[in-house]
C-alpha positions in Angstrom: 0.2 -0.3 0.3 1.2 3.2 -0.8 1.2 5.9 1.7 3.3 8.5 0.1 0.4 10.5 -1.4 -1.7 10.4 2.4 1.1 11.5 4.0 1.8 14.6 1.7 -2.3 15.1 1.8 -2.5 14.8 5.8 0.5 17.2 5.5 -1.1 20.0 3.2 -4.4 20.0 5.6 -2.2 20.0 8.8 -3.3 16.5 9.7 -0.7 15.5 12.5 -2.8 12.4 13.4 -2.6 10.6 10.1 1.1 11.9 9.7 1.7 10.2 13.6 -0.1 6.9 11.6 1.7 7.1 8.7 5.2 6.8 10.9 3.5 4.5 13.1 3.8 2.3 9.6 7.7 3.0 9.6 7.6 5.8 6.4 9.9 7.7 7.2 9.1 12.0 6.5 12.4 11.5 3.9 10.5 10.3 1.4 10.0 12.4 -1.5 7.3 12.3 -4.7 8.3 12.2 -8.0 9.5 16.1 -8.3 11.4 15.5 -5.6 9.1 17.3 -3.7 9.4 16.2 0.8 6.9 16.3 3.6 8.5 19.9 4.0 8.4 21.5 0.9 4.8 20.6 0.6 3.9 21.8 4.0 4.2 25.1 2.5 1.4 24.7 0.3 -1.2 25.7 3.3 -1.2 27.8 6.4 -2.6 24.1 8.3 0.6 22.6 6.9 3.3 25.2 7.9 2.0 24.8 11.4 3.7 21.1 11.1 6.7 22.2 10.0 8.7 22.1 13.9 6.7 18.5 14.4 8.0 17.3 10.7 11.5 18.6 11.7 11.7 16.8 15.3 10.4 13.9 13.4 13.1 13.4 10.8 12.4 15.5 8.4 15.0 16.6 6.1 16.0 20.6 5.9 18.0 21.0 3.1 16.3 18.3 1.3 16.7 19.3 -2.4 13.8 19.1 -5.3 14.6 17.9 -9.5 15.0 21.9 -9.2 17.7 22.2 -6.5 14.8 24.0 -4.1 14.9 23.1 -0.6 11.3 23.5 1.7 13.5 27.0 2.3 13.1 28.2 -0.8 9.4 27.4 -0.9 8.4 28.6 2.0 10.2 32.0 0.9 8.1 31.7 -2.6 5.1 31.6 -0.1 5.7 34.2 2.2 5.4 31.6 5.7 7.2 33.8 8.0 6.6 31.1 10.7 8.2 28.4 9.1 11.2 30.2 7.5 12.0 30.8 10.8 11.6 27.4 12.3 13.7 25.8 9.1 16.5 28.9 9.4 16.3 27.9 13.5 16.7 24.3 12.7 19.6 25.2 10.4 18.7 25.6 7.0 21.6 26.4 4.8 20.1 30.4 4.2 22.6 30.6 0.7 22.0 27.2 -0.8 21.4 28.2 -4.8 18.7 26.5 -6.9 19.6 24.3 -10.0 18.1 25.8 -12.7 18.4 29.6 -12.2 20.9 30.1 -9.1 18.4 31.8 -6.8 18.9 32.1 -2.8 16.5 32.1 -0.6 17.3 35.3 0.3 16.5 35.9 -3.3 13.8 34.2 -3.7 12.0 36.4 -0.2 12.7 39.7 -2.3 11.7 38.7 -5.8 7.9 38.2 -3.9 8.3 41.5 -1.5 8.3 39.4 1.4 10.0 42.0 3.7 10.1 40.2 7.5 11.2 37.2 5.6 14.4 38.9 4.2 14.9 40.0 7.9 14.8 37.1 9.7 17.1 35.4 6.6 19.4 37.9 7.1 19.3 37.5 10.7 20.8 33.9 10.4 23.4 34.4 7.9 22.2 35.2 4.9 24.6 36.6 2.1 22.8 39.9 0.3 23.6 38.8 -3.3 26.6 41.9 -3.5 27.0 41.3 0.3 
């Protein structure tokens, strides 16, 4: 039985009880979909999912996992304006200077291109290097 899709659906819905059930069956939170997206990437899909970020990290989700384009969960949360998740990720050591494979963008550049000023401040406080810095 494939539990990956229900796991990702539960993350999007912020349903920690389903995530706990999947964990109890021995499914790791390091799994990814065909695009390389992990549970932390998918958590950016909704405010409910964003609330699960600390729980996902505490249960083994890979903070700096890259999808097929080299985007980490931090890139995705920066693009979506998920302040809480960004703060959690960087607090737990997410790489603030990692670059995507296709365009070479850092999380700071992603946040800037989407006008997320508060996220830019958080990233800079946690060691992000400005493009011209």
